[in-house]
N, C-alpha and C positions, 0 to 999 in steps of 0.2 A: 490229822489236822483238817478242819472243814475246808471245802472249796470256796472259791471267791463268791459264788452266788449265795451259798449258805451263810457266809460271814456277813454279806451285805444284808440279806434278809433278816438275820438275827438282830443286827444293829438297828436297822430301820424299824423293825417291829418293836424293839424296846423303846425307841424314841416315840413311836406312835402310841404305844401303851401309856407312856407317861403323859403324853399330850391329851389323850382321851380321858385320863384320870382327872386332869385339871379342867378339861372341857371349857376352854375359853371360847369366846364368840358364841356360836349357835348351840353349844353343848349344854348339858345339865348334869347335876350331881349323880343322877341315876342313869347314866348313859348306857349301862349294860342292859337295861330293861326295855325290850321292844314295845311294851304296852304303855310306857310312860306318856302321860298327857293324852291318852287315847280319847278321853271324854271332854277334852277342852272345847269350849264354845267360841273361843277366839284364837286363831292361829296365824302365824306369819311364816311364810315359806319363800325360799329363793331358789332360782334355777341358775346354775353356772354353765355356760356354753361358749365355745369360741365362735361367736356370731356377733354381728352388729347391724342394726338397721341402716341401710344405705351403704354398708361396707361388706366385710367378709361374711359369706354365707347369709346374705341378707334375707333370702327367702325363708330360711329356717327362723331367723330372728323375727320376721314379720308374723310368721305362724305362731310363735310362742306368745308374742305381745298381743296380737289381734284376735287370735282364736283360743289358744290354750288357756291363757290367764282369765279372760272374761267367762269362758264356758265353765271352767273348773270352779271359779268363784261362785257362779250361779248354782252349780250342782251342790256345792258345800252349803250355800244358803238354804237350799231346799231341805238340807239335813239339820238346819238350825245352827249352822256353824258360820261364823263370820271369818272368812279367809282373806288374807292379804298376800298376794303372790307377786313377786318381782323377778325380773330377769337381770342377772349380772352379766352384761355383755363384755366381750373382750375384743375380738377381731384382730388378733395378733398372730405372729408366727406360732405354729403348733407347739414347738419346744418351749417357747415363752409361756404359752398357756399351761402346758404341763407343769412347768416350774412353779407358776403361781398357784395352781391347784395343790401341788405337793406342799408348798410352804403353808398355805391356809389350813390344809387338813392335818399337817403335822402339829400345828399349834392347837388343834381341837376346834378350829373354826371352819370357815368355808360355807358354801351353799348347802342347802338340804338335798337337792337333786343335782348331780354333777354329770356332765358329759365327758366321756373318755374315748380316745381312739382305742380300738380293740387290742392294739399291740401293747397298750399300757396296763392291761388288766392284771397280769401276773405280777408286775412290778408293784403296783398299788396294793394288791392283795398281800404280797409278802411283807410290805412295809406296815400293814395294818391300817392303811388309810381307808380301805373299803372292807366290808365283811360279807360273808355269804348271806343271801337274802333270808334264809331261815333263821339266822342269828340276828340280823339287823331289824327284821320285820316280824318274823314268826309265821304262824300258820296262814295268815292272809296272803302271803306271797306264794306259798305252795299251792293254794287252792285257786289261784287266778285262772280264769277260763281262757285267757289269751295264750297260755302255753300250748294248748292244742293246735293253735294256728301257726306256731313257729317250729320249723323243722329242727330235728335234733342237731343236724350239722350247723345250722345257723345259730343255735344256742351256744355253740362253742365260742362264738365271738364275745360273749359276756360271761364265760365260765373259766374257772381255773381249778386244777386238781379235782375235776369232777363235780365242782359245786357252782351253782349260779350266784353270780355277784351283781347281776343287774339284768336289764332287758336290752337285747340288741336292737338297733334301729337302722334299717337300710343295709344292704349288702350288694355284692356283685359276684360275677363269675367269669372265669377265663375259659376261652374256647379257641379253636383254630378258625380263623376267617380265611376265605379263599375266593379268588376271582373266577366266576363260572365261565366267563368268556375265554380267559386264558386256558382254563381246564378243557374247554371244548376244542380249542385249537391244538392242544396237546393230546387229545384223544382220551381225556379223563372224564369220569362221570360227573354230572351236575349234582347228584346227591351223594357226594363223596363222604365216607366215614371210615377213616383208617382205624385198624384194630391193633396196630403195633407201630413202634418207631420206624421199623424197616419199611412199612407201607408209606409212611410220610416221606422217607428218603426216596422211595421208588417214584412217588408222584413228583417230587422235586427234580429227580433225574429226567423225567419226561418233560417237565417245564423248562429245563435247561436248554432244550432244543430250540426254544423260541427266542429270536434275536431281541436284545434290549430288555430282557426280563430277568429279574433276580428271583429265583424260585422260592426262597424262604427268607423271611425276616424273623430272627429269633434274637431278642435283645441280649446284648453282651457288653461287657466292659464297665468301667467306672463312670464314663461320661453320661450314661443313661441312668446311673444311680439305682434307686430302689426298683425302677422298672425292669432292670436286668434280673433282679432277684425274684420279683413277683410274676413277671411275664416271661421268665426263662428258667432259671435254676430250680425254683421251688416246685412248679408244676411237673417238671421232669423228674425231680427227686421223688415226688409223690408217686410217679409212675414206676419207680424202682421198688416201691414198698417201704422206703426208708423215711424215718422222721428226722427232722433237723435237730430236735432236742428230745432226749429220752431220759426220764428219771433225773432231770437236772444236769445231764451231761450233753454237751454239744457234739454233733457228729464230726469226726476227724477225717483223716485220709482213708475213706472207706471205699470198698469196691463199687458201691452205688454211686458215690460222687465221681469216681473214675468213669463209670458208664455215662453219666451226664456230660462230663467234659469230653468224653469220646464222641458223643453226638455233636457237640459244638465243633469238634475237629472235622467230622464228616461234612458238616455244613460249610464251615468257613475255610477249611483246607481243601475241600473238594469242589470249590467253585459254585456252590449252591446258594451262597449268600454273599453280601457285599461287606467285606471286613472293614473297609474304610468308614462305612456308615456307623460302625460301632464305636468309632473313636471321635466322632464329631460332637461338639457340644449340643447341637440341635439335631442329632442323628435320629432320635425317636420321631420328632416332628417331621423330619424329612422322609422317614419311612412311611408316615401317614400320607404325605403328599404323593409319594411314589406309588403306593397302593391305589390311591384314588385315581391316579393317572394310568392305571393298568400296567405298571412296570414291576409289581411285586405279586407273586402268585399266592403265597401262603404267609399268614402273619398270626402270631400268637398274641392275643390281647384280651382285655376285659370287655364287658358289654359297653363300657364307656366309649369304645371305638365306634360301636354301632350308633349309639344315641347322641354322641356329642362330636365325633370326628367326621364321619361320612354321612351324617344326617343330611337329607337333601336340601332342607331349607336353611338351617342355621348351624351346620357343622363347620368345624375349622378347616376341613378338607372335603367340602360337600360333593356328594355323588348324586346327581339327579336321578340316575337309574339304579340307586343302591338296592332297592328291593328286588330287582330283577337280576342283578349282577353279583351281589355279594352273598356267598354261601357261608355256612358256619357248621362246625362239627365238634364233637366232644374230643378232648385231648386223650389219646390212647395211652395206656400203660406201656412200658417198654415191651412187654409181651402180654397177651391176654391172661388175666388173673394175677399179674405180678404187681399191681398197684397197691396202695394202702388198703388194708383190710381185705386183700384179695380181689380188689376191684379190677374191672376191665378198662375203666375210664377214670380219669381224675380231673381235679381242678383246684384252684386256689381262689380264696375270696378275701376281701377286705371289708372294712366297715367300722362302725362305732357302737357304743353302748351308753346307757345311762344307769347310774347307780345311786343308792341312798347313802348319804354321809352318816357314818355311825354316830357322829356327835350331834345329829339333829335333835331338837327338843321334841319334835313331833314325828316319830317314825311311822305311825299308822297313817297320818294325814299325808306325809311325804310319799308313802307307798300309794295312796289313792291318787295322788298327782302323777306319779310315775306310770301307774297302770292306765290312767286316762290318756296320757301322752302316747301310749302304745295301743290304744283301743282302735278298732276298725274305723270308727267314726273320725277319730283324730288323724289317723294315718291318711285316710282319704282326703281330709281337709288340707293336709300338708301338700299332697300331690297336685291338687287343683286339676288343671287340664293336661298335665304332663304324665307320660307313661314311664314309670321307673320301678325297678324291683324293690319291694319292701321286705320287711321281716315277716309279714303275715301272709299265709297262703290264701286266706279268704279275700284279702284286698288284691293280691296279685291276680287271682282268678277273675276278679271283676274288672281291673283296670288294664291288664295286659292283653286282653283278648284281641285287641286291634293291632298288636305288634307281635308277630310270630317269633321273632328272634328273642325278645325279652321273655316271652312265654316259654321258649325252649330252655333258656337259662334257669328260670324259676322252677320248671317242672322236671328237667332232666339233669341239670348241672348242679344245682344247690344240694340235692340229696346225696351227692358224692363228693362234695367239696371239702377243703381243709383250710386251716388258718395258720398264720405265722405264730411262732411261740411268743407270748406276751411277756418277755423277760427283759431285764435291764441291759443284758449284754447283746441282745439281738442286733442292734445297729452295727456293732463291730464285726459280728459274724457275717452279716449281710455284705459289709464292705469287703471282707476277705473273699467271699464267694464271687463278688464282682471282679475282684482282681484276678482270681483264678480263671474266669472266662476270658478276661482281657489277655491274659498270657496265652491261652490256647488260640485265640483269634490271631495273635501276633506270631504264632508258629511254635509255641512251646508244646511239648508232648503232654498229653493228659496226665500221665503218671507223675511227671515232674511238677505240673501245675498243682496237682492234688497235694504233693509234698510241700510245695510253697504255701498253699492254703493253710495247712496244718501249722507250719512255722509262724505264719502271720497270726493265726488264731492264738497260739501260745503267747505271742508277744502282746496281743490285745487283751487277753484274759489273765495275764500275769502268771502263766505256767500251764501245766498240762492236767491239773487236778480235775477240771470240768470238761475234759475232752475224751471222747471214746477212742479206743485204739482200733486198728483195723486198716 
């Protein structure tokens, strides 16, 4: 009997296939032909994104309306094509946006170019709502010169089962941040780069000697939600060499998970971190404030922490001396060479992607629009005066030169990063992982917490069909 994931995929794919056959809304009767209407002289295209001018993700909305649409329209006119392009704004909760997209695309309608959180890619692909680019667009997508500027690891954000379903836009990376002043007081080097978990624990043990200092903040528990999974469990799990999902099966009570939970026990059972902070509703925000005030020595976070939290001018916990005091290091594998793909160092990244709606009447023109949105010129225009990691190496090399930390992430972290499995069950798995860390922080033994995780996973997934043993 097929597992729950397979049953969902088959059912949704069947619905999607029927919807595409009908091709309501933006579809056409020859929806399977990527060359349909390729020579049209008048085209109408829409972009769906969870943005709104003056509201959610306003900067992106302004970029689409004020730059992308007029520039693309002009370029199409130069080719003798009259193009009308509109933005379908939303500005709602991410899950509401996802539901709306699903309903639109299931009916064979929806926008021609759609924005998706990277975590949704596998789910939409399994349902047939999006197709691999070589099927939806054909050779034009494969020959795009922009692929040479997007690292293979970043391409994972818009890929599923080894196939490209769209183009990623924007990403980030997770590192270990540390306070150089506290390190100096503890006799630790300013250019610290641990090569194993034990070296992290050793540094924390030295920091423990400083009064009023929590050596490590490693997000844990359910109060911190997805931050626990992305800034805690998953980078550590990557450091054991284990994937959360392999061949459609979710990791169960594995030795690698027990190692991860064992590290949590060392930190929170050994007085190296503040267990109470992990249980507070605003615990993550408080950890930011504590770090900025010089009361946390080491913190695992994404580059968001650098550019938006401790940024000297407009951070939510600004540090005027950030550039002199805050250090950053790659996250080490449990032991050298033990990380994913035999890596010495690991990371996790998030981000979004844009895909072509298979039901579009104009797949070639929609591809031209998508490619233009991800061109170096367009990506630079979206950044404006801000420094932020993009999907393109050439743009990163140009705009990140004045920010060594973001350059560090772009050049040294992204080539070794990994992403969350983009499958429908992921939120339940993430919740179970958060609960396991909460149990350890509260004093439960790692082995018992791992068993409880497996039990919770079986309950969430309706049985053990899709869970690995171990």
